[in-house]
Predicted model as a PDB file, atoms N, CA, C, CB and O in Angstrom, pLDDT in the B-factor column:
MODEL        1                                                                  
ATOM      1  N   MET A   1     146.719 -14.738  73.692  1.00 52.00           N  
ATOM      2  CA  MET A   1     146.225 -13.684  72.824  1.00 52.00           C  
ATOM      3  C   MET A   1     147.237 -13.479  71.700  1.00 52.00           C  
ATOM      4  CB  MET A   1     145.982 -12.361  73.620  1.00 52.00           C  
ATOM      5  O   MET A   1     148.428 -13.295  71.954  1.00 52.00           O  
ATOM      6  N   ASN A   2     146.766 -13.511  70.478  1.00 59.00           N  
ATOM      7  CA  ASN A   2     147.696 -13.338  69.366  1.00 59.00           C  
ATOM      8  C   ASN A   2     147.750 -11.871  68.927  1.00 59.00           C  
ATOM      9  CB  ASN A   2     147.287 -14.237  68.182  1.00 59.00           C  
ATOM     10  O   ASN A   2     147.016 -11.031  69.448  1.00 59.00           O  
ATOM     11  N   GLY A   3     148.616 -11.579  67.977  1.00 62.00           N  
ATOM     12  CA  GLY A   3     148.809 -10.210  67.514  1.00 62.00           C  
ATOM     13  C   GLY A   3     147.579  -9.606  66.886  1.00 62.00           C  
ATOM     14  O   GLY A   3     147.324  -8.411  67.033  1.00 62.00           O  
ATOM     15  N   GLN A   4     146.805 -10.430  66.180  1.00 68.00           N  
ATOM     16  CA  GLN A   4     145.608  -9.901  65.539  1.00 68.00           C  
ATOM     17  C   GLN A   4     144.603  -9.398  66.575  1.00 68.00           C  
ATOM     18  CB  GLN A   4     144.964 -10.971  64.657  1.00 68.00           C  
ATOM     19  O   GLN A   4     143.989  -8.349  66.382  1.00 68.00           O  
ATOM     20  N   MET A   5     144.436 -10.124  67.650  1.00 68.00           N  
ATOM     21  CA  MET A   5     143.480  -9.718  68.682  1.00 68.00           C  
ATOM     22  C   MET A   5     143.946  -8.436  69.355  1.00 68.00           C  
ATOM     23  CB  MET A   5     143.297 -10.837  69.728  1.00 68.00           C  
ATOM     24  O   MET A   5     143.129  -7.574  69.679  1.00 68.00           O  
ATOM     25  N   MET A   6     145.253  -8.302  69.569  1.00 70.00           N  
ATOM     26  CA  MET A   6     145.778  -7.078  70.182  1.00 70.00           C  
ATOM     27  C   MET A   6     145.516  -5.884  69.273  1.00 70.00           C  
ATOM     28  CB  MET A   6     147.293  -7.213  70.469  1.00 70.00           C  
ATOM     29  O   MET A   6     145.136  -4.814  69.747  1.00 70.00           O  
ATOM     30  N   ASN A   7     145.718  -6.064  67.965  1.00 82.00           N  
ATOM     31  CA  ASN A   7     145.458  -4.970  67.025  1.00 82.00           C  
ATOM     32  C   ASN A   7     143.967  -4.636  66.992  1.00 82.00           C  
ATOM     33  CB  ASN A   7     145.954  -5.342  65.610  1.00 82.00           C  
ATOM     34  O   ASN A   7     143.598  -3.467  66.877  1.00 82.00           O  
ATOM     35  N   TYR A   8     143.113  -5.646  67.092  1.00 86.00           N  
ATOM     36  CA  TYR A   8     141.675  -5.423  67.088  1.00 86.00           C  
ATOM     37  C   TYR A   8     141.261  -4.644  68.332  1.00 86.00           C  
ATOM     38  CB  TYR A   8     140.919  -6.760  67.012  1.00 86.00           C  
ATOM     39  O   TYR A   8     140.445  -3.726  68.249  1.00 86.00           O  
ATOM     40  N   ASN A   9     141.815  -5.004  69.467  1.00 85.00           N  
ATOM     41  CA  ASN A   9     141.500  -4.281  70.705  1.00 85.00           C  
ATOM     42  C   ASN A   9     141.968  -2.835  70.625  1.00 85.00           C  
ATOM     43  CB  ASN A   9     142.144  -4.976  71.915  1.00 85.00           C  
ATOM     44  O   ASN A   9     141.274  -1.934  71.095  1.00 85.00           O  
ATOM     45  N   ARG A  10     143.125  -2.606  70.041  1.00 87.00           N  
ATOM     46  CA  ARG A  10     143.640  -1.246  69.874  1.00 87.00           C  
ATOM     47  C   ARG A  10     142.716  -0.455  68.935  1.00 87.00           C  
ATOM     48  CB  ARG A  10     145.098  -1.274  69.317  1.00 87.00           C  
ATOM     49  O   ARG A  10     142.463   0.730  69.155  1.00 87.00           O  
ATOM     50  N   TYR A  11     142.222  -1.121  67.897  1.00 88.00           N  
ATOM     51  CA  TYR A  11     141.292  -0.481  66.964  1.00 88.00           C  
ATOM     52  C   TYR A  11     139.995  -0.090  67.678  1.00 88.00           C  
ATOM     53  CB  TYR A  11     140.985  -1.420  65.778  1.00 88.00           C  
ATOM     54  O   TYR A  11     139.512   1.028  67.504  1.00 88.00           O  
ATOM     55  N   LEU A  12     139.432  -0.989  68.471  1.00 89.00           N  
ATOM     56  CA  LEU A  12     138.206  -0.683  69.206  1.00 89.00           C  
ATOM     57  C   LEU A  12     138.417   0.481  70.168  1.00 89.00           C  
ATOM     58  CB  LEU A  12     137.722  -1.915  69.972  1.00 89.00           C  
ATOM     59  O   LEU A  12     137.539   1.329  70.324  1.00 89.00           O  
ATOM     60  N   GLU A  13     139.573   0.520  70.808  1.00 90.00           N  
ATOM     61  CA  GLU A  13     139.883   1.617  71.725  1.00 90.00           C  
ATOM     62  C   GLU A  13     139.982   2.935  70.970  1.00 90.00           C  
ATOM     63  CB  GLU A  13     141.192   1.338  72.480  1.00 90.00           C  
ATOM     64  O   GLU A  13     139.534   3.971  71.462  1.00 90.00           O  
ATOM     65  N   SER A  14     140.571   2.900  69.771  1.00 89.00           N  
ATOM     66  CA  SER A  14     140.695   4.138  68.989  1.00 89.00           C  
ATOM     67  C   SER A  14     139.323   4.646  68.555  1.00 89.00           C  
ATOM     68  CB  SER A  14     141.590   3.910  67.753  1.00 89.00           C  
ATOM     69  O   SER A  14     139.119   5.855  68.452  1.00 89.00           O  
ATOM     70  N   LEU A  15     138.378   3.734  68.298  1.00 88.00           N  
ATOM     71  CA  LEU A  15     137.025   4.159  67.931  1.00 88.00           C  
ATOM     72  C   LEU A  15     136.341   4.901  69.073  1.00 88.00           C  
ATOM     73  CB  LEU A  15     136.184   2.953  67.521  1.00 88.00           C  
ATOM     74  O   LEU A  15     135.585   5.845  68.841  1.00 88.00           O  
ATOM     75  N   LYS A  16     136.609   4.472  70.311  1.00 90.00           N  
ATOM     76  CA  LYS A  16     136.011   5.147  71.466  1.00 90.00           C  
ATOM     77  C   LYS A  16     136.530   6.573  71.604  1.00 90.00           C  
ATOM     78  CB  LYS A  16     136.297   4.361  72.748  1.00 90.00           C  
ATOM     79  O   LYS A  16     135.807   7.456  72.064  1.00 90.00           O  
ATOM     80  N   ASN A  17     137.790   6.803  71.203  1.00 88.00           N  
ATOM     81  CA  ASN A  17     138.423   8.115  71.357  1.00 88.00           C  
ATOM     82  C   ASN A  17     138.259   9.017  70.139  1.00 88.00           C  
ATOM     83  CB  ASN A  17     139.883   7.938  71.645  1.00 88.00           C  
ATOM     84  O   ASN A  17     138.679  10.174  70.169  1.00 88.00           O  
ATOM     85  N   THR A  18     137.654   8.505  69.070  1.00 87.00           N  
ATOM     86  CA  THR A  18     137.487   9.284  67.854  1.00 87.00           C  
ATOM     87  C   THR A  18     136.256  10.173  67.978  1.00 87.00           C  
ATOM     88  CB  THR A  18     137.372   8.361  66.623  1.00 87.00           C  
ATOM     89  O   THR A  18     135.175   9.695  68.323  1.00 87.00           O  
ATOM     90  N   PRO A  19     136.417  11.479  67.696  1.00 84.00           N  
ATOM     91  CA  PRO A  19     135.257  12.363  67.785  1.00 84.00           C  
ATOM     92  C   PRO A  19     134.274  12.098  66.657  1.00 84.00           C  
ATOM     93  CB  PRO A  19     135.698  13.821  67.759  1.00 84.00           C  
ATOM     94  O   PRO A  19     134.624  11.508  65.635  1.00 84.00           O  
ATOM     95  N   GLU A  20     133.050  12.538  66.855  1.00 83.00           N  
ATOM     96  CA  GLU A  20     132.010  12.394  65.839  1.00 83.00           C  
ATOM     97  C   GLU A  20     132.350  13.275  64.641  1.00 83.00           C  
ATOM     98  CB  GLU A  20     130.613  12.764  66.415  1.00 83.00           C  
ATOM     99  O   GLU A  20     132.997  14.310  64.804  1.00 83.00           O  
ATOM    100  N   PRO A  21     131.928  12.884  63.449  1.00 82.00           N  
ATOM    101  CA  PRO A  21     132.189  13.728  62.275  1.00 82.00           C  
ATOM    102  C   PRO A  21     131.374  15.014  62.332  1.00 82.00           C  
ATOM    103  CB  PRO A  21     131.870  12.963  60.981  1.00 82.00           C  
ATOM    104  O   PRO A  21     130.308  15.063  62.946  1.00 82.00           O  
ATOM    105  N   ILE A  22     131.886  16.043  61.688  1.00 75.00           N  
ATOM    106  CA  ILE A  22     131.189  17.317  61.609  1.00 75.00           C  
ATOM    107  C   ILE A  22     130.596  17.431  60.220  1.00 75.00           C  
ATOM    108  CB  ILE A  22     132.139  18.516  61.920  1.00 75.00           C  
ATOM    109  O   ILE A  22     131.305  17.306  59.222  1.00 75.00           O  
ATOM    110  N   LEU A  23     129.299  17.668  60.156  1.00 78.00           N  
ATOM    111  CA  LEU A  23     128.627  17.831  58.873  1.00 78.00           C  
ATOM    112  C   LEU A  23     128.939  19.208  58.305  1.00 78.00           C  
ATOM    113  CB  LEU A  23     127.101  17.635  59.021  1.00 78.00           C  
ATOM    114  O   LEU A  23     129.099  20.172  59.053  1.00 78.00           O  
ATOM    115  N   LEU A  24     129.024  19.296  56.992  1.00 70.00           N  
ATOM    116  CA  LEU A  24     129.297  20.588  56.365  1.00 70.00           C  
ATOM    117  C   LEU A  24     128.240  21.616  56.713  1.00 70.00           C  
ATOM    118  CB  LEU A  24     129.385  20.434  54.863  1.00 70.00           C  
ATOM    119  O   LEU A  24     128.541  22.805  56.822  1.00 70.00           O  
ATOM    120  N   SER A  25     126.998  21.168  56.888  1.00 74.00           N  
ATOM    121  CA  SER A  25     125.925  22.106  57.234  1.00 74.00           C  
ATOM    122  C   SER A  25     126.108  22.691  58.632  1.00 74.00           C  
ATOM    123  CB  SER A  25     124.572  21.412  57.141  1.00 74.00           C  
ATOM    124  O   SER A  25     125.517  23.724  58.949  1.00 74.00           O  
ATOM    125  N   GLN A  26     126.915  22.048  59.469  1.00 74.00           N  
ATOM    126  CA  GLN A  26     127.166  22.539  60.822  1.00 74.00           C  
ATOM    127  C   GLN A  26     128.351  23.498  60.871  1.00 74.00           C  
ATOM    128  CB  GLN A  26     127.409  21.371  61.764  1.00 74.00           C  
ATOM    129  O   GLN A  26     128.589  24.139  61.895  1.00 74.00           O  
ATOM    130  N   MET A  27     129.087  23.597  59.784  1.00 70.00           N  
ATOM    131  CA  MET A  27     130.262  24.466  59.757  1.00 70.00           C  
ATOM    132  C   MET A  27     129.806  25.923  59.746  1.00 70.00           C  
ATOM    133  CB  MET A  27     131.158  24.157  58.520  1.00 70.00           C  
ATOM    134  O   MET A  27     128.934  26.286  58.956  1.00 70.00           O  
ATOM    135  N   PRO A  28     130.379  26.762  60.605  1.00 71.00           N  
ATOM    136  CA  PRO A  28     129.956  28.155  60.659  1.00 71.00           C  
ATOM    137  C   PRO A  28     130.412  28.954  59.439  1.00 71.00           C  
ATOM    138  CB  PRO A  28     130.484  28.801  61.916  1.00 71.00           C  
ATOM    139  O   PRO A  28     129.784  29.954  59.089  1.00 71.00           O  
ATOM    140  N   VAL A  29     131.486  28.531  58.795  1.00 78.00           N  
ATOM    141  CA  VAL A  29     132.030  29.246  57.651  1.00 78.00           C  
ATOM    142  C   VAL A  29     131.980  28.321  56.448  1.00 78.00           C  
ATOM    143  CB  VAL A  29     133.486  29.737  57.925  1.00 78.00           C  
ATOM    144  O   VAL A  29     132.315  27.141  56.550  1.00 78.00           O  
ATOM    145  N   LYS A  30     131.566  28.849  55.323  1.00 83.00           N  
ATOM    146  CA  LYS A  30     131.503  28.035  54.109  1.00 83.00           C  
ATOM    147  C   LYS A  30     132.606  28.485  53.161  1.00 83.00           C  
ATOM    148  CB  LYS A  30     130.102  28.145  53.425  1.00 83.00           C  
ATOM    149  O   LYS A  30     132.965  29.661  53.105  1.00 83.00           O  
ATOM    150  N   MET A  31     133.129  27.520  52.421  1.00 86.00           N  
ATOM    151  CA  MET A  31     134.225  27.793  51.510  1.00 86.00           C  
ATOM    152  C   MET A  31     133.922  27.134  50.169  1.00 86.00           C  
ATOM    153  CB  MET A  31     135.576  27.288  52.090  1.00 86.00           C  
ATOM    154  O   MET A  31     133.358  26.040  50.121  1.00 86.00           O  
ATOM    155  N   ASN A  32     134.292  27.792  49.098  1.00 89.00           N  
ATOM    156  CA  ASN A  32     134.104  27.236  47.768  1.00 89.00           C  
ATOM    157  C   ASN A  32     135.259  26.263  47.504  1.00 89.00           C  
ATOM    158  CB  ASN A  32     134.042  28.369  46.675  1.00 89.00           C  
ATOM    159  O   ASN A  32     136.335  26.672  47.070  1.00 89.00           O  
ATOM    160  N   LEU A  33     135.026  24.984  47.769  1.00 89.00           N  
ATOM    161  CA  LEU A  33     136.082  23.984  47.677  1.00 89.00           C  
ATOM    162  C   LEU A  33     136.539  23.752  46.244  1.00 89.00           C  
ATOM    163  CB  LEU A  33     135.612  22.683  48.276  1.00 89.00           C  
ATOM    164  O   LEU A  33     137.704  23.432  46.011  1.00 89.00           O  
ATOM    165  N   ARG A  34     135.641  23.908  45.288  1.00 93.00           N  
ATOM    166  CA  ARG A  34     136.033  23.732  43.882  1.00 93.00           C  
ATOM    167  C   ARG A  34     137.086  24.767  43.491  1.00 93.00           C  
ATOM    168  CB  ARG A  34     134.798  23.846  42.951  1.00 93.00           C  
ATOM    169  O   ARG A  34     138.082  24.440  42.845  1.00 93.00           O  
ATOM    170  N   LYS A  35     136.854  26.025  43.892  1.00 94.00           N  
ATOM    171  CA  LYS A  35     137.816  27.079  43.568  1.00 94.00           C  
ATOM    172  C   LYS A  35     139.127  26.883  44.314  1.00 94.00           C  
ATOM    173  CB  LYS A  35     137.233  28.450  43.894  1.00 94.00           C  
ATOM    174  O   LYS A  35     140.194  27.172  43.770  1.00 94.00           O  
ATOM    175  N   VAL A  36     139.066  26.401  45.542  1.00 93.00           N  
ATOM    176  CA  VAL A  36     140.285  26.119  46.305  1.00 93.00           C  
ATOM    177  C   VAL A  36     141.095  25.037  45.602  1.00 93.00           C  
ATOM    178  CB  VAL A  36     139.942  25.684  47.754  1.00 93.00           C  
ATOM    179  O   VAL A  36     142.310  25.166  45.458  1.00 93.00           O  
ATOM    180  N   ALA A  37     140.427  23.970  45.165  1.00 95.00           N  
ATOM    181  CA  ALA A  37     141.105  22.877  44.483  1.00 95.00           C  
ATOM    182  C   ALA A  37     141.731  23.355  43.173  1.00 95.00           C  
ATOM    183  CB  ALA A  37     140.128  21.728  44.216  1.00 95.00           C  
ATOM    184  O   ALA A  37     142.862  22.992  42.849  1.00 95.00           O  
ATOM    185  N   ASP A  38     140.995  24.164  42.431  1.00 96.00           N  
ATOM    186  CA  ASP A  38     141.532  24.697  41.175  1.00 96.00           C  
ATOM    187  C   ASP A  38     142.740  25.593  41.423  1.00 96.00           C  
ATOM    188  CB  ASP A  38     140.451  25.476  40.422  1.00 96.00           C  
ATOM    189  O   ASP A  38     143.726  25.532  40.688  1.00 96.00           O  
ATOM    190  N   TYR A  39     142.662  26.420  42.455  1.00 96.00           N  
ATOM    191  CA  TYR A  39     143.765  27.315  42.810  1.00 96.00           C  
ATOM    192  C   TYR A  39     145.015  26.527  43.185  1.00 96.00           C  
ATOM    193  CB  TYR A  39     143.357  28.231  43.967  1.00 96.00           C  
ATOM    194  O   TYR A  39     146.117  26.843  42.737  1.00 96.00           O  
ATOM    195  N   ALA A  40     144.836  25.503  44.007  1.00 95.00           N  
ATOM    196  CA  ALA A  40     145.967  24.684  44.427  1.00 95.00           C  
ATOM    197  C   ALA A  40     146.579  23.959  43.226  1.00 95.00           C  
ATOM    198  CB  ALA A  40     145.529  23.669  45.500  1.00 95.00           C  
ATOM    199  O   ALA A  40     147.801  23.861  43.113  1.00 95.00           O  
ATOM    200  N   LYS A  41     145.744  23.463  42.351  1.00 96.00           N  
ATOM    201  CA  LYS A  41     146.235  22.765  41.162  1.00 96.00           C  
ATOM    202  C   LYS A  41     147.011  23.719  40.260  1.00 96.00           C  
ATOM    203  CB  LYS A  41     145.066  22.132  40.385  1.00 96.00           C  
ATOM    204  O   LYS A  41     148.040  23.358  39.688  1.00 96.00           O  
ATOM    205  N   GLU A  42     146.504  24.928  40.147  1.00 96.00           N  
ATOM    206  CA  GLU A  42     147.162  25.959  39.339  1.00 96.00           C  
ATOM    207  C   GLU A  42     148.555  26.284  39.880  1.00 96.00           C  
ATOM    208  CB  GLU A  42     146.305  27.233  39.300  1.00 96.00           C  
ATOM    209  O   GLU A  42     149.499  26.479  39.115  1.00 96.00           O  
ATOM    210  N   LYS A  43     148.668  26.340  41.211  1.00 96.00           N  
ATOM    211  CA  LYS A  43     149.957  26.614  41.849  1.00 96.00           C  
ATOM    212  C   LYS A  43     150.852  25.386  41.901  1.00 96.00           C  
ATOM    213  CB  LYS A  43     149.741  27.140  43.248  1.00 96.00           C  
ATOM    214  O   LYS A  43     152.055  25.504  42.137  1.00 96.00           O  
ATOM    215  N   GLY A  44     150.272  24.198  41.682  1.00 96.00           N  
ATOM    216  CA  GLY A  44     151.043  22.961  41.727  1.00 96.00           C  
ATOM    217  C   GLY A  44     151.355  22.492  43.134  1.00 96.00           C  
ATOM    218  O   GLY A  44     152.392  21.874  43.375  1.00 96.00           O  
ATOM    219  N   VAL A  45     150.444  22.791  44.074  1.00 95.00           N  
ATOM    220  CA  VAL A  45     150.631  22.386  45.474  1.00 95.00           C  
ATOM    221  C   VAL A  45     149.377  21.673  45.960  1.00 95.00           C  
ATOM    222  CB  VAL A  45     150.950  23.616  46.380  1.00 95.00           C  
ATOM    223  O   VAL A  45     148.343  21.682  45.293  1.00 95.00           O  
ATOM    224  N   ARG A  46     149.484  21.058  47.132  1.00 93.00           N  
ATOM    225  CA  ARG A  46     148.322  20.431  47.754  1.00 93.00           C  
ATOM    226  C   ARG A  46     147.511  21.477  48.502  1.00 93.00           C  
ATOM    227  CB  ARG A  46     148.753  19.296  48.708  1.00 93.00           C  
ATOM    228  O   ARG A  46     148.038  22.507  48.923  1.00 93.00           O  
ATOM    229  N   ILE A  47     146.230  21.200  48.661  1.00 91.00           N  
ATOM    230  CA  ILE A  47     145.356  22.124  49.386  1.00 91.00           C  
ATOM    231  C   ILE A  47     145.844  22.305  50.818  1.00 91.00           C  
ATOM    232  CB  ILE A  47     143.901  21.617  49.378  1.00 91.00           C  
ATOM    233  O   ILE A  47     145.784  23.407  51.364  1.00 91.00           O  
ATOM    234  N   SER A  48     146.320  21.235  51.419  1.00 89.00           N  
ATOM    235  CA  SER A  48     146.772  21.311  52.814  1.00 89.00           C  
ATOM    236  C   SER A  48     147.986  22.211  52.997  1.00 89.00           C  
ATOM    237  CB  SER A  48     147.095  19.928  53.325  1.00 89.00           C  
ATOM    238  O   SER A  48     148.259  22.648  54.115  1.00 89.00           O  
ATOM    239  N   SER A  49     148.715  22.495  51.935  1.00 91.00           N  
ATOM    240  CA  SER A  49     149.899  23.346  52.067  1.00 91.00           C  
ATOM    241  C   SER A  49     149.584  24.824  51.823  1.00 91.00           C  
ATOM    242  CB  SER A  49     150.977  22.887  51.098  1.00 91.00           C  
ATOM    243  O   SER A  49     150.474  25.666  51.946  1.00 91.00           O  
ATOM    244  N   LEU A  50     148.345  25.153  51.482  1.00 91.00           N  
ATOM    245  CA  LEU A  50     147.960  26.548  51.298  1.00 91.00           C  
ATOM    246  C   LEU A  50     147.885  27.245  52.648  1.00 91.00           C  
ATOM    247  CB  LEU A  50     146.609  26.653  50.560  1.00 91.00           C  
ATOM    248  O   LEU A  50     147.486  26.646  53.647  1.00 91.00           O  
ATOM    249  N   SER A  51     148.269  28.507  52.669  1.00 91.00           N  
ATOM    250  CA  SER A  51     148.241  29.266  53.920  1.00 91.00           C  
ATOM    251  C   SER A  51     146.809  29.693  54.238  1.00 91.00           C  
ATOM    252  CB  SER A  51     149.170  30.506  53.833  1.00 91.00           C  
ATOM    253  O   SER A  51     145.923  29.651  53.384  1.00 91.00           O  
ATOM    254  N   LYS A  52     146.611  30.100  55.474  1.00 87.00           N  
ATOM    255  CA  LYS A  52     145.282  30.556  55.893  1.00 87.00           C  
ATOM    256  C   LYS A  52     144.873  31.802  55.121  1.00 87.00           C  
ATOM    257  CB  LYS A  52     145.257  30.841  57.404  1.00 87.00           C  
ATOM    258  O   LYS A  52     143.696  31.985  54.811  1.00 87.00           O  
ATOM    259  N   GLU A  53     145.842  32.657  54.809  1.00 91.00           N  
ATOM    260  CA  GLU A  53     145.556  33.875  54.058  1.00 91.00           C  
ATOM    261  C   GLU A  53     145.061  33.516  52.642  1.00 91.00           C  
ATOM    262  CB  GLU A  53     146.823  34.779  53.985  1.00 91.00           C  
ATOM    263  O   GLU A  53     144.135  34.137  52.121  1.00 91.00           O  
ATOM    264  N   GLU A  54     145.692  32.514  52.042  1.00 92.00           N  
ATOM    265  CA  GLU A  54     145.271  32.088  50.708  1.00 92.00           C  
ATOM    266  C   GLU A  54     143.862  31.496  50.759  1.00 92.00           C  
ATOM    267  CB  GLU A  54     146.265  31.058  50.126  1.00 92.00           C  
ATOM    268  O   GLU A  54     143.061  31.737  49.856  1.00 92.00           O  
ATOM    269  N   LEU A  55     143.554  30.732  51.796  1.00 89.00           N  
ATOM    270  CA  LEU A  55     142.245  30.108  51.911  1.00 89.00           C  
ATOM    271  C   LEU A  55     141.138  31.119  52.196  1.00 89.00           C  
ATOM    272  CB  LEU A  55     142.272  29.064  52.997  1.00 89.00           C  
ATOM    273  O   LEU A  55     139.991  30.911  51.800  1.00 89.00           O  
ATOM    274  N   LYS A  56     141.474  32.203  52.875  1.00 89.00           N  
ATOM    275  CA  LYS A  56     140.461  33.212  53.239  1.00 89.00           C  
ATOM    276  C   LYS A  56     139.793  33.812  52.014  1.00 89.00           C  
ATOM    277  CB  LYS A  56     141.096  34.325  54.071  1.00 89.00           C  
ATOM    278  O   LYS A  56     138.636  34.229  52.087  1.00 89.00           O  
ATOM    279  N   GLN A  57     140.497  33.865  50.890  1.00 92.00           N  
ATOM    280  CA  GLN A  57     139.913  34.495  49.709  1.00 92.00           C  
ATOM    281  C   GLN A  57     138.789  33.665  49.097  1.00 92.00           C  
ATOM    282  CB  GLN A  57     140.984  34.737  48.674  1.00 92.00           C  
ATOM    283  O   GLN A  57     138.068  34.147  48.223  1.00 92.00           O  
ATOM    284  N   PHE A  58     138.635  32.418  49.552  1.00 90.00           N  
ATOM    285  CA  PHE A  58     137.598  31.529  49.006  1.00 90.00           C  
ATOM    286  C   PHE A  58     136.402  31.359  49.944  1.00 90.00           C  
ATOM    287  CB  PHE A  58     138.196  30.168  48.706  1.00 90.00           C  
ATOM    288  O   PHE A  58     135.528  30.531  49.689  1.00 90.00           O  
ATOM    289  N   LEU A  59     136.359  32.132  51.015  1.00 87.00           N  
ATOM    290  CA  LEU A  59     135.215  32.068  51.934  1.00 87.00           C  
ATOM    291  C   LEU A  59     133.990  32.658  51.267  1.00 87.00           C  
ATOM    292  CB  LEU A  59     135.518  32.813  53.255  1.00 87.00           C  
ATOM    293  O   LEU A  59     134.072  33.665  50.564  1.00 87.00           O  
ATOM    294  N   VAL A  60     132.863  32.024  51.495  1.00 77.00           N  
ATOM    295  CA  VAL A  60     131.597  32.472  50.882  1.00 77.00           C  
ATOM    296  C   VAL A  60     130.794  33.223  51.905  1.00 77.00           C  
ATOM    297  CB  VAL A  60     130.777  31.280  50.325  1.00 77.00           C  
ATOM    298  O   VAL A  60     129.695  33.689  51.606  1.00 77.00           O  
TER     299      VAL A  60                                                      
ENDMDL                                                                          
END                                                                             
């Protein structure tokens, strides 16, 4: 067995453990992502670095 096959087997195993995607329509809370992106850009930070308190102001 070569390295490529081992990596392929590891990839297949990771697919089995990956949860299904969540559709936006299934999300219980909606957020205005455009405004979040604009806010983060204005502050000069990434969206992922915004605090939960900052994100709460964009809930719809």
